TORLUMSE-898848 format. One record per residue (C-alpha): residue number from 1; x negated, y, z negated. Coordinates in nm, 3 decimals, decimal comma, padded with zeros to 5 digits. Layout:
// residues N
<k: NUM&xx: X&yy: Y&zz: Z>
...
***
This chain:
// residues 203
<k: 1&xx: -01,358&yy: -00,170&zz: 02,189>
<k: 2&xx: -01,137&yy: -00,088&zz: 02,523>
<k: 3&xx: -00,816&yy: -00,187&zz: 02,619>
<k: 4&xx: -00,895&yy: -00,359&zz: 02,919>
<k: 5&xx: -01,096&yy: -00,544&zz: 02,764>
<k: 6&xx: -00,880&yy: -00,622&zz: 02,459>
<k: 7&xx: -00,623&yy: -00,735&zz: 02,699>
<k: 8&xx: -00,939&yy: -01,002&zz: 02,875>
<k: 9&xx: -01,007&yy: -01,163&zz: 02,555>
<k: 10&xx: -00,681&yy: -01,204&zz: 02,367>
<k: 11&xx: -00,579&yy: -01,420&zz: 02,791>
<k: 12&xx: -00,841&yy: -01,516&zz: 02,732>
<k: 13&xx: -00,773&yy: -01,638&zz: 02,362>
<k: 14&xx: -00,441&yy: -01,744&zz: 02,435>
<k: 15&xx: -00,485&yy: -02,010&zz: 02,771>
<k: 16&xx: -00,772&yy: -02,121&zz: 02,625>
<k: 17&xx: -00,530&yy: -02,221&zz: 02,270>
<k: 18&xx: -00,296&yy: -02,357&zz: 02,661>
<k: 19&xx: -00,553&yy: -02,562&zz: 02,766>
<k: 20&xx: -00,614&yy: -02,736&zz: 02,441>
<k: 21&xx: -00,311&yy: -02,826&zz: 02,304>
<k: 22&xx: -00,291&yy: -03,012&zz: 02,732>
<k: 23&xx: -00,605&yy: -03,164&zz: 02,603>
<k: 24&xx: -00,489&yy: -03,290&zz: 02,273>
<k: 25&xx: -00,072&yy: -03,466&zz: 02,464>
<k: 26&xx: -00,308&yy: -03,688&zz: 02,725>
<k: 27&xx: -00,551&yy: -03,782&zz: 02,377>
<k: 28&xx: -00,197&yy: -03,895&zz: 02,272>
<k: 29&xx: -00,039&yy: -04,045&zz: 02,578>
<k: 30&xx: -00,409&yy: -04,237&zz: 02,641>
<k: 31&xx: -00,438&yy: -04,343&zz: 02,243>
<k: 32&xx: -00,058&yy: -04,324&zz: 02,164>
<k: 33&xx: 00,084&yy: -03,982&zz: 01,974>
<k: 34&xx: -00,059&yy: -04,160&zz: 01,615>
<k: 35&xx: -00,428&yy: -03,981&zz: 01,752>
<k: 36&xx: -00,417&yy: -03,601&zz: 01,689>
<k: 37&xx: -00,063&yy: -03,529&zz: 01,621>
<k: 38&xx: -00,047&yy: -03,347&zz: 01,364>
<k: 39&xx: -00,318&yy: -03,121&zz: 01,515>
<k: 40&xx: -00,099&yy: -03,157&zz: 01,889>
<k: 41&xx: 00,159&yy: -02,988&zz: 01,734>
<k: 42&xx: -00,034&yy: -02,692&zz: 01,440>
<k: 43&xx: -00,164&yy: -02,592&zz: 01,828>
<k: 44&xx: 00,123&yy: -02,573&zz: 01,938>
<k: 45&xx: 00,284&yy: -02,333&zz: 01,669>
<k: 46&xx: -00,060&yy: -02,150&zz: 01,578>
<k: 47&xx: -00,040&yy: -02,059&zz: 02,016>
<k: 48&xx: 00,308&yy: -02,000&zz: 01,986>
<k: 49&xx: 00,266&yy: -01,790&zz: 01,661>
<k: 50&xx: 00,008&yy: -01,611&zz: 01,884>
<k: 51&xx: 00,277&yy: -01,595&zz: 02,172>
<k: 52&xx: 00,468&yy: -01,390&zz: 01,917>
<k: 53&xx: 00,277&yy: -01,232&zz: 01,754>
<k: 54&xx: 00,212&yy: -01,044&zz: 02,104>
<k: 55&xx: 00,541&yy: -00,975&zz: 02,194>
<k: 56&xx: 00,517&yy: -00,754&zz: 01,878>
<k: 57&xx: 00,287&yy: -00,552&zz: 02,022>
<k: 58&xx: 00,370&yy: -00,219&zz: 02,284>
<k: 59&xx: 00,253&yy: -00,176&zz: 02,638>
<k: 60&xx: 00,012&yy: 00,116&zz: 02,408>
<k: 61&xx: -00,078&yy: -00,167&zz: 02,165>
<k: 62&xx: 00,141&yy: 00,013&zz: 01,925>
<k: 63&xx: 00,308&yy: -00,177&zz: 01,645>
<k: 64&xx: 00,688&yy: -00,115&zz: 01,641>
<k: 65&xx: 00,904&yy: -00,271&zz: 01,376>
<k: 66&xx: 01,198&yy: -00,473&zz: 01,473>
<k: 67&xx: 01,419&yy: -00,414&zz: 01,165>
<k: 68&xx: 01,668&yy: -00,609&zz: 01,053>
<k: 69&xx: 01,908&yy: -00,683&zz: 00,699>
<k: 70&xx: 01,663&yy: -00,929&zz: 00,551>
<k: 71&xx: 01,695&yy: -01,115&zz: 00,240>
<k: 72&xx: 01,347&yy: -01,101&zz: 00,087>
<k: 73&xx: 01,353&yy: -01,369&zz: -00,218>
<k: 74&xx: 01,495&yy: -01,596&zz: 00,141>
<k: 75&xx: 01,131&yy: -01,520&zz: 00,294>
<k: 76&xx: 00,990&yy: -01,648&zz: 00,039>
<k: 77&xx: 01,199&yy: -01,928&zz: 00,026>
<k: 78&xx: 01,045&yy: -01,998&zz: 00,334>
<k: 79&xx: 00,756&yy: -01,892&zz: 00,333>
<k: 80&xx: 00,618&yy: -02,142&zz: 00,020>
<k: 81&xx: 00,843&yy: -02,427&zz: 00,235>
<k: 82&xx: 00,612&yy: -02,438&zz: 00,516>
<k: 83&xx: 00,324&yy: -02,272&zz: 00,334>
<k: 84&xx: 00,255&yy: -02,467&zz: 00,021>
<k: 85&xx: 00,158&yy: -02,784&zz: 00,164>
<k: 86&xx: -00,074&yy: -02,610&zz: 00,418>
<k: 87&xx: -00,240&yy: -02,500&zz: 00,068>
<k: 88&xx: -00,265&yy: -02,810&zz: -00,085>
<k: 89&xx: -00,391&yy: -02,840&zz: -00,336>
<k: 90&xx: -00,360&yy: -02,545&zz: -00,472>
<k: 91&xx: 00,012&yy: -02,457&zz: -00,578>
<k: 92&xx: 00,231&yy: -02,253&zz: -00,420>
<k: 93&xx: 00,489&yy: -02,037&zz: -00,641>
<k: 94&xx: 00,787&yy: -01,813&zz: -00,572>
<k: 95&xx: 00,941&yy: -01,568&zz: -00,774>
<k: 96&xx: 01,260&yy: -01,538&zz: -00,984>
<k: 97&xx: 01,515&yy: -01,450&zz: -00,754>
<k: 98&xx: 01,617&yy: -01,193&zz: -00,962>
<k: 99&xx: 01,270&yy: -00,892&zz: -00,945>
<k: 100&xx: 01,430&yy: -00,846&zz: -00,538>
<k: 101&xx: 01,686&yy: -00,652&zz: -00,398>
<k: 102&xx: 01,860&yy: -00,890&zz: -00,195>
<k: 103&xx: 01,861&yy: -00,766&zz: 00,139>
<k: 104&xx: 01,656&yy: -00,516&zz: 00,295>
<k: 105&xx: 01,582&yy: -00,364&zz: 00,601>
<k: 106&xx: 01,287&yy: -00,491&zz: 00,799>
<k: 107&xx: 01,106&yy: -00,658&zz: 01,086>
<k: 108&xx: 01,145&yy: -01,029&zz: 00,935>
<k: 109&xx: 00,907&yy: -01,155&zz: 01,216>
<k: 110&xx: 00,650&yy: -00,890&zz: 01,141>
<k: 111&xx: 00,680&yy: -00,900&zz: 00,751>
<k: 112&xx: 00,617&yy: -01,262&zz: 00,760>
<k: 113&xx: 00,276&yy: -01,274&zz: 01,020>
<k: 114&xx: 00,125&yy: -01,017&zz: 00,706>
<k: 115&xx: 00,234&yy: -01,204&zz: 00,365>
<k: 116&xx: 00,085&yy: -01,577&zz: 00,605>
<k: 117&xx: -00,216&yy: -01,345&zz: 00,649>
<k: 118&xx: -00,247&yy: -01,268&zz: 00,278>
<k: 119&xx: -00,210&yy: -01,604&zz: 00,137>
<k: 120&xx: -00,464&yy: -01,736&zz: 00,373>
<k: 121&xx: -00,641&yy: -01,439&zz: 00,212>
<k: 122&xx: -00,563&yy: -01,564&zz: -00,147>
<k: 123&xx: -00,655&yy: -01,898&zz: -00,064>
<k: 124&xx: -00,957&yy: -01,895&zz: -00,091>
<k: 125&xx: -01,023&yy: -01,766&zz: -00,397>
<k: 126&xx: -00,777&yy: -01,830&zz: -00,596>
<k: 127&xx: -00,839&yy: -02,168&zz: -00,825>
<k: 128&xx: -00,496&yy: -02,275&zz: -00,923>
<k: 129&xx: -00,211&yy: -02,171&zz: -00,793>
<k: 130&xx: -00,060&yy: -01,889&zz: -00,570>
<k: 131&xx: 00,242&yy: -01,675&zz: -00,654>
<k: 132&xx: 00,483&yy: -01,544&zz: -00,381>
<k: 133&xx: 00,710&yy: -01,214&zz: -00,564>
<k: 134&xx: 00,945&yy: -00,904&zz: -00,422>
<k: 135&xx: 01,054&yy: -00,690&zz: -00,567>
<k: 136&xx: 01,191&yy: -00,280&zz: -00,600>
<k: 137&xx: 00,963&yy: -00,007&zz: -00,708>
<k: 138&xx: 00,979&yy: 00,374&zz: -00,651>
<k: 139&xx: 01,233&yy: 00,364&zz: -00,378>
<k: 140&xx: 01,083&yy: 00,034&zz: -00,182>
<k: 141&xx: 01,042&yy: -00,317&zz: -00,180>
<k: 142&xx: 00,727&yy: -00,470&zz: -00,298>
<k: 143&xx: 00,592&yy: -00,780&zz: -00,177>
<k: 144&xx: 00,303&yy: -00,902&zz: -00,374>
<k: 145&xx: 00,037&yy: -01,205&zz: -00,376>
<k: 146&xx: -00,044&yy: -01,254&zz: -00,696>
<k: 147&xx: -00,430&yy: -01,490&zz: -00,785>
<k: 148&xx: -00,598&yy: -01,702&zz: -01,027>
<k: 149&xx: -00,958&yy: -01,644&zz: -00,879>
<k: 150&xx: -01,230&yy: -01,424&zz: -00,980>
<k: 151&xx: -01,050&yy: -01,119&zz: -00,787>
<k: 152&xx: -01,117&yy: -00,882&zz: -00,425>
<k: 153&xx: -01,375&yy: -01,027&zz: -00,321>
<k: 154&xx: -01,617&yy: -00,788&zz: -00,121>
<k: 155&xx: -01,719&yy: -00,865&zz: 00,225>
<k: 156&xx: -01,879&yy: -01,126&zz: 00,338>
<k: 157&xx: -02,044&yy: -01,159&zz: 00,728>
<k: 158&xx: -02,193&yy: -01,480&zz: 00,670>
<k: 159&xx: -01,871&yy: -01,613&zz: 00,724>
<k: 160&xx: -01,707&yy: -01,673&zz: 00,985>
<k: 161&xx: -01,320&yy: -01,660&zz: 00,836>
<k: 162&xx: -01,417&yy: -01,306&zz: 00,706>
<k: 163&xx: -01,321&yy: -01,082&zz: 01,009>
<k: 164&xx: -01,126&yy: -00,835&zz: 00,857>
<k: 165&xx: -00,873&yy: -00,856&zz: 01,128>
<k: 166&xx: -00,605&yy: -00,987&zz: 00,849>
<k: 167&xx: -00,643&yy: -00,698&zz: 00,632>
<k: 168&xx: -00,585&yy: -00,452&zz: 00,949>
<k: 169&xx: -00,276&yy: -00,763&zz: 01,039>
<k: 170&xx: -00,153&yy: -00,593&zz: 00,688>
<k: 171&xx: -00,181&yy: -00,229&zz: 00,705>
<k: 172&xx: -00,008&yy: -00,230&zz: 01,041>
<k: 173&xx: 00,261&yy: -00,389&zz: 00,964>
<k: 174&xx: 00,371&yy: -00,152&zz: 00,671>
<k: 175&xx: 00,236&yy: 00,114&zz: 00,874>
<k: 176&xx: 00,572&yy: 00,001&zz: 01,108>
<k: 177&xx: 00,810&yy: 00,061&zz: 00,831>
<k: 178&xx: 00,845&yy: 00,446&zz: 00,837>
<k: 179&xx: 01,152&yy: 00,570&zz: 00,700>
<k: 180&xx: 01,232&yy: 00,938&zz: 00,785>
<k: 181&xx: 00,851&yy: 00,999&zz: 00,737>
<k: 182&xx: 00,759&yy: 00,778&zz: 00,447>
<k: 183&xx: 00,544&yy: 00,467&zz: 00,529>
<k: 184&xx: 00,478&yy: 00,144&zz: 00,410>
<k: 185&xx: 00,157&yy: 00,004&zz: 00,200>
<k: 186&xx: -00,144&yy: -00,224&zz: 00,176>
<k: 187&xx: -00,325&yy: -00,309&zz: -00,092>
<k: 188&xx: -00,547&yy: -00,554&zz: -00,330>
<k: 189&xx: -00,667&yy: -00,467&zz: -00,654>
<k: 190&xx: -00,750&yy: -00,684&zz: -00,988>
<k: 191&xx: -00,500&yy: -00,761&zz: -01,168>
<k: 192&xx: -00,548&yy: -00,743&zz: -01,558>
<k: 193&xx: -00,506&yy: -01,061&zz: -01,628>
<k: 194&xx: -00,773&yy: -01,165&zz: -01,380>
<k: 195&xx: -00,781&yy: -01,286&zz: -01,031>
<k: 196&xx: -00,630&yy: -01,076&zz: -00,723>
<k: 197&xx: -00,304&yy: -00,899&zz: -00,660>
<k: 198&xx: -00,261&yy: -00,787&zz: -00,325>
<k: 199&xx: 00,084&yy: -00,575&zz: -00,246>
<k: 200&xx: 00,262&yy: -00,521&zz: 00,078>
<k: 201&xx: 00,560&yy: -00,205&zz: 00,066>
<k: 202&xx: 00,809&yy: -00,195&zz: 00,326>
<k: 203&xx: 00,982&yy: 00,244&zz: 00,270>
***
């Protein structure tokens, strides 16, 4: 797919979300806020995130990290607070604070997008619980998502939710975080105790 076609598709998707948002708002005005209120809110958040995601790319389509001093544990707590209810009936647990460096230099928006994409992937396979944590390893910050599912599964071409875009996003976010030629990584592997483990390493 060329950049021109990709730009047209992205523009069309953004306009489609905007139109859906307007229709839901009109529905609320006609039948009251109780009708479609949660769906409207979700649509607004999705459109805003989509626009934010587009802003993270340069005109050449290359993802660039705009890093700043951030607290990994604060980000973990925020994600667990916001994503926990969305993942129900699964339980989303936050790892211990002392396992993560107090501060690290990374792009909060990019890392959040990658972790939320990985969480939604874990949601498809987890049986009861997902755990989000972080720790330092070999001079890098590593975010970890553990689930208690059957472990990594091969791509399912018949599953409309399995597009591979989440994996590509995580790899792009990891690659965008480089320090003196050392780049981050994104991996998915089987846990020795069962389930899958996703790791996002940031240089």
